[in-house]
VOSE-304215 format. One record per residue (C-alpha): residue in one letter; x, y, z. Coordinates in steps of 0.02 Angstrom, whole numbers, plus 32768, in hexadecimal, padded with zeros to 4 digits. Layout:
<pts>
@aa:a; px:X; py:Y; pz:Z
...
</pts>
This chain:
<pts>
@aa:m; px:8000; py:8000; pz:8000
@aa:e; px:8097; py:8073; pz:800B
@aa:h; px:808B; py:80A1; pz:7F52
@aa:i; px:7FD6; py:80D9; pz:7F6F
@aa:v; px:8010; py:8148; pz:7FFF
@aa:g; px:8094; py:8191; pz:7F8C
@aa:f; px:8012; py:81AD; pz:7F05
@aa:k; px:7FA5; py:820E; pz:7F81
@aa:r; px:8038; py:827A; pz:7FB2
@aa:k; px:8063; py:82A2; pz:7EFC
@aa:v; px:7FAF; py:82D2; pz:7ED3
@aa:i; px:7F9D; py:8343; pz:7F6A
@aa:e; px:8044; py:8398; pz:7F49
@aa:n; px:8020; py:83B0; pz:7E90
@aa:v; px:7F6F; py:83F5; pz:7EA2
@aa:g; px:7FAD; py:8458; pz:7F3A
@aa:k; px:801D; py:84BD; pz:7EC7
@aa:v; px:7F7E; py:850C; pz:7E83
@aa:i; px:7F00; py:84FB; pz:7F12
@aa:i; px:7F52; py:8544; pz:7FAC
@aa:g; px:7F2D; py:8502; pz:805B
@aa:k; px:7EA7; py:8483; pz:8029
@aa:n; px:7F05; py:83DE; pz:803F
@aa:e; px:7E74; py:838D; pz:809D
@aa:e; px:7DF8; py:83B9; pz:8013
@aa:i; px:7E71; py:837B; pz:7F8D
@aa:e; px:7E7F; py:82D5; pz:7FEA
@aa:l; px:7DC1; py:82C9; pz:7FF2
@aa:l; px:7DBB; py:82E7; pz:7F36
@aa:l; px:7E38; py:825A; pz:7F1D
@aa:i; px:7DD7; py:81E5; pz:7F91
@aa:a; px:7D35; py:8203; pz:7F31
@aa:f; px:7D8E; py:81E6; pz:7E8C
@aa:l; px:7DDF; py:8142; pz:7EC3
@aa:a; px:7D39; py:8109; pz:7F0E
@aa:e; px:7CEA; py:8128; pz:7E62
@aa:g; px:7C76; py:81A9; pz:7EAF
@aa:h; px:7C3F; py:825B; pz:7E8B
@aa:i; px:7C4F; py:82FB; pz:7EF0
@aa:l; px:7BDA; py:838D; pz:7F0F
@aa:l; px:7C41; py:842A; pz:7F30
@aa:e; px:7BCE; py:849F; pz:7F8D
@aa:d; px:7C21; py:8548; pz:7F9E
@aa:l; px:7C1C; py:85FF; pz:7F70
@aa:p; px:7C5B; py:863C; pz:7EC5
@aa:g; px:7D13; py:8664; pz:7EB5
@aa:m; px:7D51; py:85E4; pz:7F33
@aa:g; px:7DBB; py:8584; pz:7EB5
@aa:k; px:7D46; py:84F2; pz:7E8E
@aa:t; px:7D62; py:84F3; pz:7DD2
@aa:v; px:7E1F; py:850B; pz:7DE2
@aa:m; px:7E2A; py:847A; pz:7E5C
@aa:v; px:7DCE; py:8405; pz:7DE5
@aa:r; px:7E3A; py:8439; pz:7D51
@aa:s; px:7EDC; py:8422; pz:7DB2
@aa:f; px:7E9D; py:8378; pz:7DF3
@aa:s; px:7E78; py:833B; pz:7D41
@aa:k; px:7F23; py:8375; pz:7D03
@aa:t; px:7F78; py:8320; pz:7D96
@aa:l; px:7F25; py:827A; pz:7D66
@aa:d; px:7F3C; py:829C; pz:7CAB
@aa:l; px:7E83; py:827F; pz:7C89
@aa:p; px:7E11; py:82DC; pz:7C0E
@aa:f; px:7DA7; py:8363; pz:7C60
@aa:k; px:7D04; py:83B4; pz:7C25
@aa:r; px:7CA6; py:8444; pz:7C73
@aa:i; px:7BEA; py:8456; pz:7C61
@aa:q; px:7B9E; py:84FE; pz:7C92
@aa:f; px:7AEF; py:84D4; pz:7CD0
@aa:t; px:7A6C; py:8556; pz:7CA3
@aa:p; px:79AD; py:8553; pz:7C9E
@aa:d; px:79AC; py:853F; pz:7BE0
@aa:l; px:7A25; py:84AB; pz:7BDF
@aa:l; px:79D3; py:8410; pz:7B94
@aa:p; px:79F8; py:8358; pz:7BBC
@aa:g; px:7A3C; py:833E; pz:7B0C
@aa:d; px:7AB9; py:83CA; pz:7B29
@aa:i; px:7B15; py:835F; pz:7BA8
@aa:t; px:7AF1; py:82AC; pz:7B6F
@aa:g; px:7B00; py:82C7; pz:7AB3
@aa:v; px:7A83; py:82BD; pz:7A24
@aa:s; px:7A5E; py:8254; pz:798B
@aa:f; px:7A58; py:82B2; pz:78E6
@aa:y; px:7A3B; py:8282; pz:7832
@aa:n; px:7AD8; py:8287; pz:77C7
@aa:q; px:7A9C; py:82B0; pz:7718
@aa:k; px:7B43; py:827E; pz:76CB
@aa:e; px:7B43; py:81D2; pz:771C
@aa:k; px:7A84; py:81C6; pz:7714
@aa:d; px:7A7E; py:8182; pz:77C4
@aa:f; px:7A6D; py:81BD; pz:7878
@aa:e; px:7B0B; py:81E4; pz:78D9
@aa:f; px:7B25; py:8204; pz:7991
@aa:r; px:7B84; py:829F; pz:79C7
@aa:e; px:7BCC; py:8285; pz:7A76
@aa:g; px:7BA7; py:8304; pz:7AFC
@aa:p; px:7C21; py:8342; pz:7B80
@aa:l; px:7BF4; py:82B0; pz:7BF5
@aa:f; px:7C66; py:8245; pz:7B89
@aa:s; px:7D00; py:8275; pz:7BEA
@aa:n; px:7D57; py:8237; pz:7C88
@aa:i; px:7D40; py:82CB; pz:7CFE
@aa:i; px:7CA5; py:8339; pz:7CEF
@aa:l; px:7C8D; py:83E1; pz:7D44
@aa:a; px:7BD3; py:8403; pz:7D50
@aa:d; px:7BDC; py:84BC; pz:7D7B
@aa:e; px:7B46; py:8503; pz:7DDB
@aa:i; px:7AE3; py:8462; pz:7DC5
@aa:n; px:7A4B; py:84A7; pz:7E21
@aa:r; px:7A2F; py:852B; pz:7D99
@aa:a; px:79F8; py:84A6; pz:7D1C
@aa:t; px:7945; py:8467; pz:7D14
@aa:p; px:7917; py:83C2; pz:7D69
@aa:r; px:790A; py:8370; pz:7CBE
@aa:t; px:79BF; py:8399; pz:7C95
@aa:q; px:79F9; py:836C; pz:7D44
@aa:a; px:79A7; py:82C2; pz:7D2D
@aa:a; px:7A11; py:82A3; pz:7C93
@aa:l; px:7AA5; py:8293; pz:7D09
@aa:l; px:7A55; py:820B; pz:7D75
@aa:e; px:7A76; py:8179; pz:7D00
@aa:a; px:7B25; py:81B6; pz:7CD8
@aa:m; px:7B55; py:81CA; pz:7D8F
@aa:e; px:7B0B; py:8125; pz:7DCB
@aa:e; px:7B26; py:80AD; pz:7D39
@aa:r; px:7BB3; py:8100; pz:7CD7
@aa:q; px:7B49; py:80FF; pz:7C3A
@aa:i; px:7ACB; py:8168; pz:7BDD
@aa:t; px:7A35; py:8139; pz:7B73
@aa:v; px:7A06; py:81A5; pz:7ADE
@aa:d; px:797D; py:8175; pz:7A62
@aa:g; px:7974; py:80C6; pz:7AAC
@aa:t; px:7A2E; py:80A4; pz:7A99
@aa:t; px:7A9B; py:808F; pz:7B33
@aa:r; px:7B4F; py:80C8; pz:7B2B
@aa:k; px:7BD5; py:80A7; pz:7BAE
@aa:l; px:7C37; py:813B; pz:7BF1
@aa:k; px:7CF3; py:8141; pz:7C05
@aa:k; px:7D4B; py:80F9; pz:7C9D
@aa:p; px:7D77; py:8140; pz:7D16
@aa:f; px:7CE2; py:81B7; pz:7D1A
@aa:m; px:7CC3; py:823D; pz:7D9D
@aa:v; px:7C48; py:82CE; pz:7DAB
@aa:l; px:7C74; py:8364; pz:7E16
@aa:a; px:7BDC; py:83D4; pz:7E26
@aa:t; px:7BDC; py:8481; pz:7E72
@aa:q; px:7B4F; py:84E6; pz:7EBC
@aa:n; px:7B3F; py:858A; pz:7F1A
@aa:p; px:7AF2; py:8567; pz:7FC6
@aa:v; px:7AB8; py:861B; pz:7FDD
@aa:e; px:7A66; py:864F; pz:7F39
@aa:s; px:79B7; py:860A; pz:7F1D
@aa:y; px:7970; py:8679; pz:7E93
@aa:g; px:7968; py:861C; pz:7DED
@aa:t; px:799F; py:8575; pz:7E36
@aa:f; px:7952; py:84C8; pz:7E3E
@aa:p; px:7981; py:846C; pz:7EDF
@aa:l; px:79C9; py:83BF; pz:7EC4
@aa:p; px:794D; py:8335; pz:7EF4
@aa:e; px:797F; py:82B0; pz:7F73
@aa:a; px:7997; py:822F; pz:7EE7
@aa:q; px:7A18; py:82A0; pz:7E96
@aa:m; px:7A6F; py:82CC; pz:7F39
@aa:d; px:7A7F; py:8214; pz:7F64
@aa:r; px:7AE6; py:81F7; pz:7EC5
@aa:f; px:7B74; py:8260; pz:7F0C
@aa:l; px:7BF4; py:8205; pz:7F76
@aa:m; px:7C1D; py:82A4; pz:7FD6
@aa:r; px:7BE6; py:8357; pz:7FF2
@aa:i; px:7C77; py:83C8; pz:8022
@aa:r; px:7CA0; py:8480; pz:8030
@aa:l; px:7D46; py:84D8; pz:800F
@aa:g; px:7D2B; py:856F; pz:807E
@aa:y; px:7D8D; py:8612; pz:8087
@aa:p; px:7E4C; py:860E; pz:808A
@aa:t; px:7EAE; py:8650; pz:811F
@aa:k; px:7F03; py:86FA; pz:8112
@aa:e; px:7FAD; py:86AC; pz:80EC
@aa:e; px:7F62; py:8632; pz:806E
@aa:e; px:7F0A; py:86C2; pz:8016
@aa:r; px:7FAE; py:8722; pz:8013
@aa:i; px:8000; py:8691; pz:7FB5
@aa:i; px:7F6A; py:8687; pz:7F3F
@aa:l; px:7F7D; py:8740; pz:7F16
@aa:l; px:8039; py:8732; pz:7EF9
@aa:n; px:802D; py:8693; pz:7E90
@aa:t; px:8009; py:869B; pz:7DD8
@aa:v; px:7F89; py:8611; pz:7DE0
@aa:g; px:7F6C; py:8608; pz:7D25
@aa:k; px:8024; py:85E4; pz:7D02
@aa:v; px:8031; py:8563; pz:7D8D
@aa:l; px:7F99; py:8506; pz:7D4A
@aa:e; px:7FD8; py:8514; pz:7C97
@aa:h; px:807C; py:84BD; pz:7CC2
@aa:l; px:8032; py:843A; pz:7D37
@aa:e; px:806A; py:838A; pz:7D09
@aa:s; px:8017; py:82E3; pz:7D2A
@aa:v; px:8058; py:826F; pz:7DB3
@aa:i; px:800D; py:81C8; pz:7D78
@aa:r; px:7FDA; py:8166; pz:7CDD
@aa:e; px:7F26; py:8130; pz:7CBD
@aa:e; px:7F51; py:8076; pz:7CC4
@aa:d; px:7FA1; py:808F; pz:7D70
@aa:i; px:7F00; py:80E0; pz:7DAF
@aa:s; px:7E9E; py:8043; pz:7D81
@aa:q; px:7F1C; py:7FD7; pz:7DDF
@aa:i; px:7F0E; py:8043; pz:7E7C
@aa:m; px:7E50; py:8039; pz:7E75
@aa:e; px:7E58; py:7F7A; pz:7E6B
@aa:e; px:7ECC; py:7F73; pz:7F03
@aa:i; px:7E58; py:7FE4; pz:7F68
@aa:c; px:7DC6; py:7F6C; pz:7F4B
@aa:k; px:7E2A; py:7EE8; pz:7FAB
@aa:v; px:7E2F; py:7F4F; pz:804B
@aa:q; px:7DDB; py:7EE7; pz:80D3
@aa:i; px:7D62; py:7F11; pz:815F
@aa:s; px:7D48; py:7EA9; pz:81FD
@aa:t; px:7C9D; py:7E76; pz:823C
@aa:e; px:7CAC; py:7EEC; pz:82D1
@aa:v; px:7CD8; py:7F82; pz:8265
@aa:m; px:7C4E; py:7F57; pz:81E9
@aa:d; px:7BD2; py:7F54; pz:8279
@aa:y; px:7C14; py:7FFE; pz:82B0
@aa:l; px:7BF5; py:8045; pz:8201
@aa:l; px:7B45; py:7FFD; pz:81FD
@aa:d; px:7B1E; py:8041; pz:82AB
@aa:l; px:7B4E; py:80F0; pz:8271
@aa:v; px:7ADC; py:80E4; pz:81DA
@aa:r; px:7A4B; py:809C; pz:823D
@aa:a; px:7A5B; py:8127; pz:82BE
@aa:t; px:7A31; py:81A6; pz:8235
@aa:r; px:7990; py:8147; pz:8211
@aa:e; px:795C; py:813A; pz:82C6
@aa:s; px:7984; py:81EB; pz:8300
@aa:d; px:78EF; py:8257; pz:8332
@aa:e; px:7945; py:82F1; pz:82E9
@aa:i; px:795C; py:82A4; pz:823C
@aa:s; px:78C3; py:8294; pz:81CC
@aa:l; px:791F; py:8234; pz:8142
@aa:g; px:79B0; py:81BF; pz:816C
@aa:v; px:7A3D; py:8179; pz:8104
@aa:s; px:7A0E; py:80FF; pz:8079
@aa:p; px:7A68; py:805A; pz:8053
@aa:r; px:7AC1; py:80B8; pz:7FC7
@aa:g; px:7B07; py:8128; pz:804F
@aa:s; px:7B47; py:808F; pz:80AE
@aa:i; px:7BA2; py:8055; pz:8011
@aa:a; px:7BEB; py:8103; pz:7FF9
@aa:l; px:7C2D; py:8107; pz:80AB
@aa:y; px:7C79; py:805A; pz:8098
@aa:r; px:7CCE; py:8083; pz:7FF1
@aa:a; px:7D11; py:8129; pz:8031
@aa:s; px:7D54; py:80D3; pz:80CD
@aa:q; px:7DAD; py:8051; pz:8061
@aa:v; px:7E05; py:80DB; pz:8001
@aa:k; px:7E2F; py:813B; pz:80A0
@aa:a; px:7E80; py:809F; pz:80EB
@aa:a; px:7EE5; py:807E; pz:804C
@aa:l; px:7F22; py:8132; pz:8044
@aa:e; px:7F5D; py:811D; pz:80F8
@aa:g; px:7FC0; py:8082; pz:80C5
@aa:r; px:7F4D; py:7FFD; pz:810D
@aa:d; px:7EF0; py:7F6A; pz:80BF
@aa:f; px:7E69; py:7F6D; pz:8146
@aa:i; px:7DEA; py:7FED; pz:8181
@aa:l; px:7DEF; py:803A; pz:8230
@aa:p; px:7D60; py:8093; pz:828A
@aa:e; px:7DC5; py:8134; pz:8272
@aa:d; px:7DB3; py:8122; pz:81B5
@aa:i; px:7CF6; py:8113; pz:81C6
@aa:q; px:7CED; py:81A8; pz:823B
@aa:a; px:7D54; py:8214; pz:81C5
@aa:m; px:7CEB; py:81E6; pz:812C
@aa:a; px:7C3F; py:81E6; pz:817E
@aa:v; px:7C3F; py:82A4; pz:8190
@aa:h; px:7C59; py:82BC; pz:80D5
@aa:t; px:7BF8; py:8229; pz:808C
@aa:l; px:7B5B; py:8235; pz:80F7
@aa:n; px:7B3E; py:82F0; pz:8113
@aa:h; px:7AD8; py:8306; pz:8072
@aa:r; px:7A75; py:8265; pz:8088
@aa:i; px:7A12; py:8299; pz:8121
@aa:l; px:7984; py:8315; pz:8138
@aa:l; px:797A; py:8371; pz:81DE
@aa:d; px:78DD; py:83B8; pz:822B
@aa:d; px:7931; py:8460; pz:8250
@aa:g; px:79A4; py:8486; pz:81BC
@aa:n; px:7A06; py:842D; pz:8135
@aa:s; px:7A9F; py:8498; pz:8118
@aa:i; px:7B45; py:843E; pz:810D
@aa:e; px:7B74; py:8483; pz:81B8
@aa:d; px:7AD3; py:8441; pz:8207
@aa:t; px:7AE0; py:8392; pz:81BE
@aa:v; px:7B9B; py:8380; pz:81DF
@aa:e; px:7B7F; py:83AF; pz:8295
@aa:r; px:7AF4; py:832E; pz:82A4
@aa:i; px:7B61; py:82A5; pz:8259
@aa:r; px:7BEC; py:82D1; pz:82D3
@aa:m; px:7B72; py:82C3; pz:8365
@aa:i; px:7B3E; py:8216; pz:832A
@aa:i; px:7BF4; py:81E1; pz:831B
@aa:k; px:7C0F; py:8212; pz:83D2
@aa:q; px:7B78; py:81AB; pz:8408
@aa:i; px:7BA7; py:8106; pz:83B3
@aa:p; px:7C1F; py:8096; pz:8417
@aa:v; px:7CC4; py:8075; pz:83BB
@aa:p; px:7D06; py:7FC1; pz:83B3
@aa:l; px:7D8F; py:7FB4; pz:8436
@aa:e; px:7DEC; py:7F16; pz:8403
@aa:n; px:7E96; py:7F1C; pz:83AE
@aa:l; px:7E56; py:7F27; pz:82FC
@aa:e; px:7F03; py:7F28; pz:82AE
@aa:e; px:7F1E; py:7E74; pz:82E7
@aa:s; px:7E74; py:7E36; pz:82B0
</pts>
């Protein structure tokens, strides 16, 4: 697992040349990618979301497409359309921007529900169906969607079914004074322009296969399930975590363990990932901001007994 730890370090250092002071968020981005999941970046404009995604795709040497979601965007604009080629006298399919490895869905909540729904099949099944024909998307495939948590005019809130497709919901937040000083002094455009990749695509597939072999003991699995069930039984939560959320937490914990150099999951991995993988999967009775839901998840973590045996020897 040492080469996976080294890979994590290279990715964080490389993306960190462009995105200052956000090593934890870069690691979360990498965890979601290796877990074959998607991320919802919920933050204010101008926080570096687009630059982070671009630098991440260059670091992994994977094709990147950006889709600007607007109210007039149609499903065919992102999936692709069939058109009649008069020269060939037959229908041809023109691929949409979803046929790439890393997709930035910018301001996803500005698109209509119909267009948002076009992402559901792509995010869950890694395929799209147009005119009755199903086409597989490229591997690896990851959607990073952004939305402004403050602005509500002209937006269409994501339904629970759409939110549940995201592995994580995270926020970048403001930089510190010293971090912002470095941002102002750096010529970010030039740094991003000269950013080089740190891995080949075939090596990424090998790392993903190794991560799938990370084990979990019965005691730790019970701990994960107890956390999830607590969200369903809480009086303050009107909608608990779905089985898809349990899978997301398990997959993220596998990646977290591998990036720490282990081939087994510890309760600490589950605790670290629960905050990010479950916060958007619950509905509270008194508010559903990321701060509210994260705090509720942390309270649940404190309430669930942690397995005390020596897990490293099990």
